[in-house]
FITORNU-543491 format. One record per residue: x, y, z of N, C-alpha, C, O, CB in turn; residue in one letter. Coordinates in steps of 0.02 Angstrom, whole numbers, plus 50000, padded with zeros to 5 digits. Glycine has a CB too. Layout:
<recs>
XYZXYZXYZXYZXYZA...
</recs>
This chain:
<recs>
515965779242285516585783042279516465790342302515925793042292516845782942207M516955793242334516925800342352517115804442291517275801742238517385801942412S517095811042299517255815442242517975814642218518115816142161517135822642262S518425812342262519125811342241519275804042225519855801842226519595813842295N518745800142211518795793142191519055788542245519285783042231519245792542131N519025790742308519215786442364518605782142383518055784842392519455790742424T518695775542390518135771242410517835773642476518195775442522518355763942415P517175773542480516815775842540516415769942569516075766442532516345781842524V516475769142634516095763842668515355765842673515195771342694516375762442738Y514915761142652514195762142657513915756342698513945750642675513855762442586V513645757442758513385751942799512865747842761512415750642730513075754642865P512945741242764512485736842729512545737042654512125734142619511795738542749G513055740442628513155741242556512555744342522512435743242463513305734442524L512165748342559511555751342531511725755842473512155760242478511175755242585E511385754742417511495758842358512095756842316512205759642263511555765842377G512495752042340513075749742303512865744442252512515739642271513625746942351I513055745142190512885740342139513395734642142513985735642131512875743542068I513145728542156513585722742163513575718042104513975713442101513405719042224G513105719042057513065714642000512615717841948512205722141963512795707642020A512695715641886512215717241833511815710941819512105705541812512585719841768Q511155711641816510735705741808510145707141763509875712741762510495703241876T509945702141725509345702541684508755698941716508215698641688509475699741614A508875696041775508375691541805507785695341835507215693741819508705687241858I507915700141879507365703941908507585710941926508185712341935507085700341970S507095715341931507225722341948506725724542001506125724041991507175726941885H506985726942057506575729642110506565737242102507045740642119506845727542181V506015739742076505935746942064505615749942126505005750542130505495748242000D506035751842173505785754142237505405760742234504935761742272506345754842284G505615765242190505285771742185504565771242160504135774942182505675776342140A504455766542114503785765842084503405759742109502845758442086503845765442010N503695756042156503345750342184503215744842133502665742142130502695752542213G503725743242094503655737942044504185732542053504755734042071503695740841973R503985726342041504455720742039504395717741969503845716141946504305715342095L504955717141935504965714941865505395708741859505975708741880505215720541818I505115703441829505495697341813505625697341738505155696941698505115690841836Y506255697741718506445697141647505985701341602505795699141548506415689841625Q505815707341625505415711841584504675711641598504305715741570505535710441514G504435707041639503715706341654503565708841724503895706841773503485699041647Y503075713341730502865715941795502525710341834502135706441807502385722041787V502675710041900502445704341940501695703641942501435698041944502705705142011I501325709241940500585708741941500315705041881499785702041884500285715741945A500675705341824500455701941764500625694541765500355690641726500755705141703D501085692641810501285685641815500925681941871500755676041864502035685141825L500805685441927500585682041988499905678741982499795673442011500575686942044A499445681741946498765679141944498655673841890498195669741895498275684741934Q499085673841839498955669641781499465664041770499305658841742498925673841720E500085665141791500615660441774500735655241828500645656641887501265664241761M500915649341807501105644141854501825645441877502205648841844501045637041822S501985642641936502675643241960503155640241910503705642841900502745639742029F502955634741877503385631641828503555636541771504135636841749503055625341800E503065640341747503185645241694503665650641717504115652641680502525648341672E503575652941779503995658241804504715655741817505195659441804503705661141869V504785649741842505455646841850505805646441783506395648141777505415639841883A505455644241732505745643941664505955650941642506505651741615505235640941613F505525655841654505685662741636506325665141670506745668241638505105667341655L506405663741735506995665941771507625662441745508155665541740506915664641846L507565656041729508145652241706508325653741633508915654141616508015644941714W507815654641591507935655041519507855662041490508115663341435507465650441483K507505666441524507435673241500506825674541458506715680241437508025675041461G506415669541445505785670441409505265665541435505435660441464505895669441333H504645667241425504105662741445504085656641399504205657341339503425666341445L503945650741426503975644741385503365644141339502825646441355504025638641429P503475640941282502895638841242502625632341271502895629741320503085637941166N502105629641242501785623641271502275617841276502305614641328501185621541229R502655616541223503115610841225503655611841278503835607241314503445609841156D503915618041283504435619441333504165618741404504505616141448504725626441323E503555621041414503255620541481503125613241499503255611141555502605624541485L502865609341451502735602341465503385598641482503395594441527502385598941404D503915600241446504555596941459504825598741528505065594441564505065598941405A504775605141547505005607141613504585604041668504845601741719505005614741620L503925604041658503475601041709503645593741720503645591441777502755601841687T503775590141667503955583041672504625582241707504715577641747503965579841603M505095586641691505765586041722505735587741796506065584341836506265590741686E505355592841815505275594341886504955588441922505185586441976504855600641895L504425585741893504075580141925504525574041933504465570241981503465578241885A504985573041885505425567241886505995567941936506355563141950505695565941817A506095574041962506665575242006506465576842078506845579942115507085580941979N505855574942097505615576442165505885571742218505925573642276504865576242166R506075565642200506305560842249506985562842277507395565842243506335553942218E507105561042340507745562242372508215556342360507995550742346507655563442447L508865557642364509345552242361509285548042425509005550242475510065554942352T509555542042422509545537742481509895540942541509645540542597509855531042466G510465544042529510845547142583510445552942613510455553942674511525549542558A510115556842570509725562442596509135560142638508965563242688509465566742537A508815554642617508255551942655508495549542724508155550742774507925546142617T509065546142726509345543742790509495549742835509345549542895509985539542778I509795554942806509975560842846509345564142874509335566142932510365565942803A508825564642834508205567742857507895563742915507685566642965507695568242799L507875557142908507575552942960507985553043025507715551743078507525545742935D508625554743020509055554743079508985561243120509225561543177509775553743059A508685566343092508625572743126508095572443181507565569443170508465578343077L508225575543238507715575743291507075579143266507105583743225507975579443353P506505576943292505865579543268505765586943283505355590243251505305575643297K506135589543333506045596543350506545601043314506615606943332506115597443424D506885598443263507355602443225506975607943186506445606643158507765598043176T507255613843185506975619343146506965617243072507475615143046507395625943156D506385617743039506355615542969506855619042923507065616142872505665616742942P507055625242940507575628442899508245624842908508635624442860507645635842918M508385622342968508985618442979508945611742942509445609242916509105617343054D508345608942941508235602742903508385604042829508755600142797507505600142911V508105609342802508195610842731508935611942716509195609242667507795617142712L509275615842757509975617242746510395610742748510835609742706510245622142799R510245606442796510635600242804510495595242749510965592342722510485597142872S509865594142733509695588942684509875591242613510075587142572508945587242688V509805597742598510025600242533510775598942525511005597042471509875607742525V511155599842579511875598642576512025591342560512435589742517512205600542642S511675586842595511785579642582511535577742513511865573942477511425575342635V510955580442494510665578942429511145580942372511145577842320509995582642421Q511535586142383511975588542331512665585642331513085587642290512035595842336G512805580842375513485578042378513695575042312514265575842291513525572742433V513245571642278513425568442215513565573542160513845571842108512875563642193E513355579842171513465585042121514035589642140514135594942109512825589142112H514425587842190514895592542219515445594642170515725600042177515215589542280R515595590442122516125592142074515855595242010516235597141966516535586042058L515195595642005514885598341944514775605841950514565608242002514225594841929A514915609441896514765616541896514015617641892513645613041876515115619941838G513795623741906513075625241903512805624241832513075626841784512945632441926P512265620441827511945619141763511185619441772510945618441827512155612341734T510805620841718510075620841723509785614441751509325614741792509785622241656P510025608441731509735602341761509815602041837509365599741872510055596241730P510385604441863510475604441936510015609441969509775608342025511195605841954L509885615041935509405620041961508715617041965508345618142013509405626341918A508525613241914507865610041913507825604841969507315604342003507735606641844I508355600941978508355595742029508275598842099507895596242140508995591642026H508625604342111508565607542177507865610342188507575609342241509085613242183A507595613642138506935616642144506405611342155505935612342193506765620842082T506475605742121505985600342128506015597042196505505594842222506105595142075A506605596742227506685592742288506565596642352506445593642404507375589842290S506595603342351506485607142412505815605442445505805603842504506515614642397F505245605542408504615603842440504595596742467504275595442518504045604842391P504935592142434504945585242458505285584842526505045581342571505315580742408T505835588342534506195588442598505725590842653505675587742706506815592942595I505385596342641504945599242692504355594742708504185593742766504695606142669L504035592142656503455587842668503645581442705503285579342750503115586142601A504205578442686504415572342719504575573542793504405569442835505025569342684M504895579242807505065580542878504435582342917504375580342975505575586142883F503985585842887503355587542922502995581242943502755580843000502905591842876H502945576342899502605570142917503015565942966502745562343007502465566042853R503675566542961504115563343010503985566143080503955562443129504855564242990H503905572743084503755575943148503095573343178503045572443238503725583543140Q502605572243135501945570143157501905562643168501385560143191501425572243106L502435558943152502415551643159501995548343106501755542743116502165549843226G501915551543048501505548842994501945546042939502525548142932501045554242966L501675541442900502045538842843502155544342792501715548442780501665532842812N502745544342761502865549242709502435547842648502245542142636503605549242689R502275553042612501855552542552502305553442490502695558242486501285557942552V502255548942444502665549242384502395554542336501795555342331502695542442349Q502845558042302502605563242254502215560042197502335554342178503205567242226P501765563942170501375561742112501555566042052501495572142053500605562242127R501775562742000502045566241942501505570041903501665574841868502385561441896R500875567941910500355571441872500135577941905499755581741875499765566841863E500355579141966500175585242001500695590741988501295589341981500115583942077L500455596941984500905602641975501325603842037501225600542089500515608841958G501785608542032502265609642086501925611542151502075608542203502755615142065H501475616342150501125618542211500665613142237500635611842297500735624942198A500295610042192499815604842212500165598942243499925596142293499395602542152A500735597042216501095591242243501375592742312501375588342356501655589142196N501615598842323501875600742389501335599842442501455596842495502135608042388Y500745602442429500195601942478499975594642486499805592442541499605606342457L499975590942431499785583842435500275579942479500065575942520499765580742365Y500915581142471501405577542510501395579742584501545575842628502105578642481M501225586042596501175588442665500585585342701500635583242758501125596042667M500005585042666499365583342699499125576242686498675573842721498845588042676N499415572942637499195566142622498555565942581498265560642572499095562342685G498325571542557497735571942515497785578142471498145582842488497075572042557K497415578142416497425583942372497075589842404496555589042437497105582242305E497345595642394497035601842418496555604642366496585602742307497565607042437S496125609142388495635612142342495995616342291496545618842303495125616342381S495685617342232495985621742182496135628642208496625631742188495525622242122P495715631242253495825637842282496475638042321496865642742314495245639842328E496605632942361497215632742401497835631942356498355634942369497185627042452M497775627842305498325626742259498485633242222499075635042215498165621142208V497965636742199498085643142165498415648242211498865651842190497425646042138R498195648342274498485653042322499225651642333499635656242333498105652742388A499395645242343500105643542353500505645042290501065647442294500175636242374L500225643442232500575644842169500725652342163501275654242144500155642442109N500225656542178500335663742175500875665942223501305670042206499685667442190T500865663242283501385664842333502075662942306502535666942311501245661242400Y502135657042277502785654842251503025659342195503625660942191502735647642226L502565661542152502745666142098502985672742126503495675442104502145667242051V502625675442175502795681842204503485681842238503825686942239502265683942254L503675676242267504295675742306504875672742268505405671642296504175671742369L504785671242203505295667542166505945671242158506475668142156505025665742098A505915677842155506545681742152506415688842174505845691142173506845681642080D506945692242194506855699142218507515702842218507735705442270506545699242287H507845703142160508445707142154509015704742198509075698842213508285714142170G509425709542218510035707842255509915708042331510225712042367510605712642236M509455703842354509335703242426509905699342459510355696942425508655699742440N509885698842525510445695942562510595688742542511175686942533510305696242636A510075684642535510195677642519510435676742447510865672542434509565673542530S510155680642401510385680242332511105682642325511495679642288509925684442286T511275688042361511965690442360512435685042388512975683942361512025696942402F512215681742441512615676342470512735670842418513305668542410512265673342531T512205668842382512275663642331512755665842277513165661842253511595662042301A512715672142256513155674442202513875675042226514335673542187512915681342177R513995676942288514675677242314514985670242312515555669342290514685680042385V514605665342336514865658442336514985656042265515495652942251514375653742372I514505657442220514595655342150515195658642118515525655742075513955657042110A515355664742139515915668342109516585665142125517075666442090515915675542133S516615660942176517235657342192517315651142149517795647342157517245655442265T516825649942103516795643942061516635637842102516825632242084517445642942024E516285638842158516025633242197515415630342162515215632742109515855635442269S515125625042191514565621542160513905624642179513855628642225514575614142179D513385622742143512715625542153512455623842223512145628142255512235622842100L512565617842247512325615942313512615620342367512255622542412512485608642328T513255621742364513565626142413513255633042412513135636042465514315626742401S513105635642352512795642142347512095642042377511895646842410512765644342273A511725636642366511045636242392511045635442468510625638342503510665630342360L511505631542494511555630642567511715637342600511425638942652512095625442585V512165641142570512315647742597511715652342594511585656142641512895650842559G511345652042540510745656242533510215654442585509895658842613510455655542463A510135648042598509655645842649509855648642717509425651042754509615638142652I510495648342733510735651042796510585658442802510405660842856511475649842803G510665662242748510515669442750509775670742757509575675342793510785672842687A509365666742722508645667742724508355666342793507835669042812508295663442673L508685662042831508425659942896508365665842945507945665742990508875654642926K508785670842937508795676342984508145680342985507855681542932509365680942969G507905682443044507275686143049507295692943015506765695643000507095687143120P507885695643001507915701942965507825701042890507765705842853508575705442978A507805694742868507715693342797507085689142788506535691942782508345689642767H507145682642786506565678442771506215675442830505695672142823506775673042727G506495676442890506205673242949505625676942979505395675143033506725672343000G505375682242946504865686442976504145683942972503765685443017504895693042944A503935680042921503225678242918502955674842980502405676443003503105673842859P503325670043008503085666743069503085671543127502655671143171503515660543085S503565676243128503575681243181502985686043175502735688443226504235685243178A502755687343114502155691443104501555688043136501155691243170502025692743029V501495681543125500925677843154500955677943230500445678943263500925670543128L501545677043258501625677243331501455684243358501135684943410502345675343351E501675689343322501515696243341500765697343343500505700343391501845701143293Q500415695043292499695695943289499345692343346498865694843376499415693343222H499595686343362499295682443417499375686143483498915686343524499605675443421E499965689043494500095692743556499655698943561499385700443614500835694743561Q499575702543506499165708543506498435706943516498075710443551499255712443440I498205701443485497505699443494497375697743567496855699643595497345693343449R497835694143598497745692343669497765698443714497445698543767498285687343690E498135703643694498195709643736497545713643737497415717343785498755714043711A497135712843685496495716343684496535723243655496205724743605496205716743753G496935727643685497005734443662497625734843617498185735143641497075739443722D497515734643551498055734143504498525740143508499135739343508497785733543434A498245746143510498675752043509499095752643572499695754143568498255758343500E498805751343629499185751743692499755746643691500315748143711498735750543753A499605740543669500115735343667500675737343619501265736343635499805728543646Y500495740043561500995741743511501425747643533502025747943517500665743243444M501135752343568501535757843595502015755343649502575757843655501085763443623R501785750543687502235747443737502815743743702503375743743726501845742643782D502655740643645503185737343606503735742243588504325740543594502895734143543M503555748143566504055753043546504445755643607505045757043601503725758843510R504115756243664504465758243724504995753043743505515754643771503975759343783K504835746643728505305741243742505815740243685506205735543686504925734643754R505795744843637506255744643579506155738443535506625736043504506975744943603K505535735943534505375730143493505155732443423504815737543417504835725843525E505365728743373505165730243304504465727943290504225723043318505655726943254R504125731543246503495729143218503685724443160503995726543112503025735043193F503495718243166503675713343115503225714143053502615714943059503615706143143M503545714042995503175714542932503135721642905502745723042860502485711942943G503545726142932503535733042909504235735142886504745733142914503295737742965F504235739342835504855742242811505215737942760505165731842762505305743542869G505565741242714505955737742664506525742142643506455748242638505515735742603H507105739142630507705742942612507615746742546507895752142537508305738242608R507235743842499507195746642432506545750442418506555756042393507275741242381V505975747342436505335750442419505225756842459505315757042520504765745542431Y505015762142424504825768342456504065769442451503805774442476505195774242424R503735764842418503005764742415502785757642431503205753542450502725767142344V502145756142424501885749642445502205743942404502225744242342501125749442437Y502445738942438502725733042406502195729842362501665727942387502985727942460D502325729142296501795726442252501595719242269501025717242257502045726642180P502045715542298501875708642319501405708842379500945704842383502515704642337R501525713642424501095714242483500385716242462499905714042493501375719442532A500325720342411499665722442387499265716442363498665715742378499735727542330R499585712042325499245706042299499075701342356498525698542358499685702442247I499545700342402499425695842459498885698542506498515694642536500075694742498L498835705142511498315708142553497625706442526497175704742565498405715742557K497545706842461496905705042430496755697642440496175695842453496905706842355E497245693442433497155686342444496965684842516496515680842530497785682442425M497315688242562497185687142634496475689142652496145685642692497685691242676C496225694542624495545696742639495035691442620494545690442657495385703242601Q495145688042565494675682942542494755676342580494265672942596494775681642468K495385674542595495525667942622495525667542698495385662342727496175665642596M495705673142730495805672942803495525679342834495915683442859496555672042820N494865680242832494565686642855494715688242928494765694142946493825686442845P494775683242971494915684443041495615687543049495705692543084494865677943082K496095684643016496775687343016496775694242985497085698843012497265682742978F496425695042929496425701342892496145707042934496415712542933496015700642828Y495615705742970495305711043010495795713943061495855720043068494685708243046E496155709543096496645711943144497245714943108497515720043131496875706143190L497455712043052498045714443016497945721542992498405725642996498205709842958A497355723042966497215729842942497265734842999497525740342992496525730242908V496995732843057497035737143116497755738143138497955743743154496615734143175R498155732843139498855733343158499235737643108499655741743128499175726343162I499095736743044499435740742993499295748143004499755752243001499205738642923E498675749943017498485757043026498845759943087499105765543084497725757743034E498845756343143499155758743205499915759243196500225764243215498985754243264I500205754043169500935753843161501185759543117501675762843133501165747143132A500845760843062501065766143017500995772943051501405777343040500655765942952L500485773743091500405780043127500975781043177501265786443181499725780243163R501135775743215501675776243264502345777343230502745781543252501695769943308I502475773643177503115774343142503185781243111503735784043109503175768943089L502625784043087502655790743059502795795943114503145800843102501995792343022H502505794843172502635799443228503375799443246503675804643262502215797543289E503675793443244504385792743263504855795443210505355798643225504545785543278E504685794043146505125796043091504695798643033504595795042984505575790143067H504445804743038504025807342984504375807942917504055808242865503755814143004P505035808142919505415808842857505515802242821505755802042764506095812042872E505335796742854505495790142827504865786642800504395785642838505835785742882R504845784942735504245781442709504185774542740504685771042749504285780842632P503565772742757503445766242790502835762842759502345766142742503355767242866Q502885756342752502305752342732502445745142750503005743442769502165753142655S501945740942744502055733842758502485730742703502485733242646501385730042765V502835725442720503215721842670502875715142654502335713842679503945720742693N503205711142615502885705042589502705700142644502235696242637503335701642539V503075700242700502955695342753502295696642790501995691942818503525695442802E502065702942792501505704742835500865700842817500575697542860501375712242830F500645701242755500035697842736500155690642712499695686642709499665701742682Y500785689142694500915682142674500805677442733500615671642723501645681442649S500905679842795500775675642853500045673442855499905667642869500955679342918A499585678042839498875676242839498695671542783498265667142791498455682442834G499015672442725498885668042668499135660942682498785656042670499205670842604V499755660442707500035653842721499665650342777499585644242776500775654542739L499425654142826499015651142878498375648342849498155642842867498865656242934E498065652042804497445649742773497545643542730497115639242726497145655342731A498125643142698498285637242658498355631042702498255625442679498925638342618I498525632142766498575626542813499285624642830499395619442861498235620742785G499775628842812500465627242828500605629142900500405634542922500945630842781L500955624942938501175626943005501645632843001502015633442952501515620943042P501635637143051502025643343047502775642143042503135646243013501875647743107K503015636543070503725635143065503935633242993504525632642978503925629543113E503435632142950503575630542880503485636642834503555635942773503125624842856Y503335642442862503255648342820503915650242785503925650942724503015654342862F504455650942823505085652842792505365647442746505625649042693505595654542846T505335640942765505565635842717505165635842652505435634342599505515629042749P504515637442656504115637942595504335643842554504345643542492503365638442612T504515649342587504835655042554505455652542515505555654342457505035660642605F505865648442548506455645842515506285641442455506655641442405506875641842564A505735637842459505525633642404505325637642343505355635242286504945629142425S505115643942354504995648442298505645651542274505785651642214504505653942319A506045654042321506645657942304507195653742273507655656442242506905661342364R507165647142281507685642842251507715643742176508245642942146507565635542269V507155645342145507165646642073507585652742057507995652642011506435647542046A507485658042096507875664142086508605663242105509055665342068507585669742125G508725660042162509415658842182509805655242128510355657242109509445654742247W509515649842103509865645742053509955649641988510455648841954509495639242040S509455653941970509535658041910510115662841918510495663841871508885661941896A510185665841977510735670441989511405666841989511905669541965510635674142055H511425660742016512045656842015512255655341943512835655941925511965650342054V511765653441901511915652041831512155658341795512615658041755511285649141795L511835663941810512045670241779512745672241802513155674441761511535675841796E512885671441866513555673141892514085668741860514615671141840513575672241969Q513935662241854514425657541826514565659041752515115657941728514175650341833A514055661641717514135662941646514575669141632514885669541579513455663941614A514595673841680514995679941671515375681341736515275686441769514535686041651H515795676641754516055676841823516665681341832517115681641790516225669941845N516655684741888517245687941918517135687341993516615689242019517335695441894R517635684942028517545683742099517355690242134517645695542123518195680742130I516855689742178516605695542215517055696542275517085692342320515855694542236I517405702242276517895703342328517905710842345518365714342323518595700842307R517415713242383517415720342401517975721942451518275717442480516745722442431P518105728342458518615730542507518295731642575517685732242581518955736942483Q518705731842625518485733842692518895739842713519455740942689518555727942743S518615743742759518965749642785519215747942855518825746642900518495755842786E519865748142863520165746442927520065752242977520235757942962520915744842919Y519795750643036519695755643087520025753643153519855756243206518935756943098I520495748943150520855746643209521415751343228521505756643198521115739643198G521805749343278522355753643302522925754043251522975749843206522635750943368P523335759243259523925759943217524425754443233524395751443287524245766943227E524885752943186525385747743200525765748943265525945754643280525875747243142P525885743643303526205744243368526605737943382526505732843350525695745543424R527065738343430527485732743447527135728443500526855731143548528165735143472K527155721743493526855717543543527245717843610527865718143610526825710243518P526885717943664527195718043732527325710843752526875706643746526725721643784V527905709243777528045702343800527525700143852527275704243890528755701843830P527375693843853526855691243898526995693043970526535694844007526805683643890L527615692643992527775693844063527655701244082527585702744142528515692044077A527635705744034527555712844049526835715344040526685721144053528015716844005E526395710844019525695713044008525335713244074525395708644114525325708443959R524945718644087524575719344148523955714944149523585715044198524375726444158G
</recs>
């Protein structure tokens, strides 16, 4: 609002409060991410994704009985419906996995189309996202699909279904940490999309499909694979600084840098950087060099603007080390964020008012239409 209470247009709605939420808080000034009162650094190293999903949905960490019940329910809901399986098998093998996820989630949710958002549907969606991705990955490779194993945890089962064998505890822990770090992040573009759809009293599946579409964009969740491609191009160029300065002359963005909210180092990036150093030293060595050069160039261009890497920069190295193909980086991001999306949908539905911001008209003044015969 302006001083005379007239609504003011803010590009990208930056700084505009669009909802009140207890789910997560992005403290950009202090570089903190908080889930339901818990700082992310205290959750990422110790908690399972299942515990964090429960926290986002219920508002408190589960006790042993609650965690066991959720783990069993997630494991029991990993299978796809018959229609969803048929839809997945019908997709061309070169389909973008994000398009696969968007399409199959839509089909998977057809039977729930008349149901309002509920915790069981949130659990079903969260459980089935990795199944969709793993089944399509093996479909692309011409391999038999691998059935989920109920005794495996969420992260372990995803890797098992992707690879056809159990992964090492180190790899499972790394993926679990990644899923925890990416499970929610305030009012980002995809979460806002989900809440807008939920505010119309639509169903959970529609909200999730919309969120997937928003996450697909390279300005939001599509950056991790682009970070890997950027690193490959710079490595091939030999002279990193010369190549990166040429990038700026061509008006190309440095992928993995900058964030709308954080004014200091992204706390998730800090954790992922440490993981990347241990798991993927070759990637890390080049990444540290790119980070140093990019920050220097960006500071030269805009000394007034704080700059640092964002979560996508080092997550690319971690996901590569885990063994995921780069085209599955963003869909795996979605497999984490579905917990947050569904939590926000449930929160919106519980205290709903349709989200309907104003727009500022900047078109021509009212005028009379010219008859067709008289138009030049």
